[in-house]
C-alpha positions in Angstrom: -85.2 -78.4 -35.7 -83.4 -78.7 -32.4 -81.3 -76.0 -30.8 -77.6 -76.8 -31.0 -77.0 -76.2 -27.2 -78.9 -78.6 -25.0 -81.4 -76.9 -22.8 -81.4 -73.7 -24.9 -84.7 -72.6 -26.4 -85.0 -72.1 -30.2 -87.0 -68.9 -29.8 -87.6 -66.1 -27.3 -90.5 -63.8 -26.7 -89.4 -60.1 -27.0 -91.6 -57.6 -25.1 -91.2 -54.0 -26.2 -93.2 -50.9 -25.5 -95.0 -49.4 -28.5 -93.3 -46.3 -29.8 -96.6 -44.5 -30.3 -99.1 -46.3 -28.2 -96.9 -47.1 -25.2 -98.6 -50.5 -24.9 -96.8 -53.7 -24.5 -96.0 -55.6 -27.7 -94.8 -59.3 -27.9 -93.1 -61.1 -30.7 -91.5 -64.5 -30.9 -88.1 -64.5 -32.7 -85.0 -66.6 -33.2 -82.0 -65.6 -31.0 -78.5 -66.4 -30.0 -77.0 -65.7 -26.6 -73.4 -64.7 -26.2 -72.7 -64.1 -22.5 -74.8 -61.1 -21.4 -75.7 -60.2 -25.0 -78.7 -61.6 -26.9 -78.5 -61.3 -30.7 -81.6 -60.9 -32.9 -82.2 -60.0 -36.5 -84.6 -57.5 -37.9 -85.8 -57.7 -41.4 -86.1 -54.1 -42.6 -88.1 -51.7 -40.4 -90.0 -54.2 -38.3 -92.3 -52.7 -35.6 -90.5 -54.4 -32.8 -87.1 -53.0 -33.9 -88.6 -49.5 -34.3 -90.1 -49.9 -30.8 -86.6 -50.7 -29.4 -85.0 -47.7 -31.1 -87.7 -45.4 -29.5 -87.7 -47.2 -26.1 -84.5 -49.3 -25.6 -85.7 -51.0 -22.4 -87.3 -54.4 -23.1 -87.9 -57.7 -21.6 -87.3 -61.2 -23.0 -88.8 -64.5 -22.0 -86.6 -67.6 -22.6 -88.0 -71.0 -21.4 -90.4 -69.3 -19.1 -87.8 -67.1 -17.5 -88.3 -63.3 -17.9 -85.2 -61.1 -18.1 -84.7 -57.4 -18.4 -82.7 -56.2 -21.5 -81.6 -53.0 -23.1 -81.2 -52.4 -26.9 -77.7 -51.3 -28.0 -77.5 -49.8 -31.4 -74.8 -51.3 -33.7 -71.6 -49.3 -34.0 -70.5 -51.5 -36.9 -73.4 -53.0 -38.8 -71.4 -55.3 -41.1 -69.3 -56.7 -38.2 -72.3 -57.2 -36.0 -74.3 -58.9 -38.8 -71.4 -61.3 -39.4 -71.2 -62.0 -35.6 -75.0 -62.6 -35.5 -74.9 -65.0 -38.5 -71.9 -66.9 -37.1 -73.8 -67.3 -33.8 -77.0 -68.4 -35.5 -75.2 -70.9 -37.8 -73.6 -72.4 -34.7 -77.0 -72.6 -33.0 -79.4 -73.5 -35.8 -77.1 -74.9 -38.4 -75.8 -73.6 -41.7 -78.6 -75.4 -43.5 -81.1 -73.0 -41.9 -78.9 -69.8 -41.8 -78.0 -69.0 -45.4 -75.9 -66.3 -47.0 -79.0 -64.2 -47.7 -79.0 -63.3 -44.0 -76.4 -60.7 -45.1 -78.6 -59.1 -47.7 -79.5 -55.4 -47.5 -82.3 -54.6 -45.1 -81.2 -57.2 -42.5 -80.2 -55.5 -39.2 -78.4 -57.1 -36.3 -80.1 -56.3 -33.0 -78.2 -56.5 -29.8 -79.9 -56.7 -26.4 -77.7 -56.5 -23.3 -79.2 -58.5 -20.4 -79.5 -56.7 -17.1 -78.3 -58.3 -13.9 -76.8 -61.4 -15.6 
């Protein structure tokens, strides 16, 4: 599968700090970028999402470029989930981003990039 925007990576590496251990944790995830906001989706209570809730400062690596980011909790989960799904459908295609992305337990995750 190719990313919809030429030159844009399909995935990023999210670097969080462990909520208990304090150690660095890395995970590779799908994303969409909208200006200075990066949108991810957590399936239920994933470790990386719980780490962000505990320690909102994170780093992301896209195409070898590392950027500082800060987790912003959703003020309107349903609206943010719809925005995330719209962005992902535009990027990855509706064939890959199905309606089950709205199901219970799916959480929109917003990361605001620093210095962008």
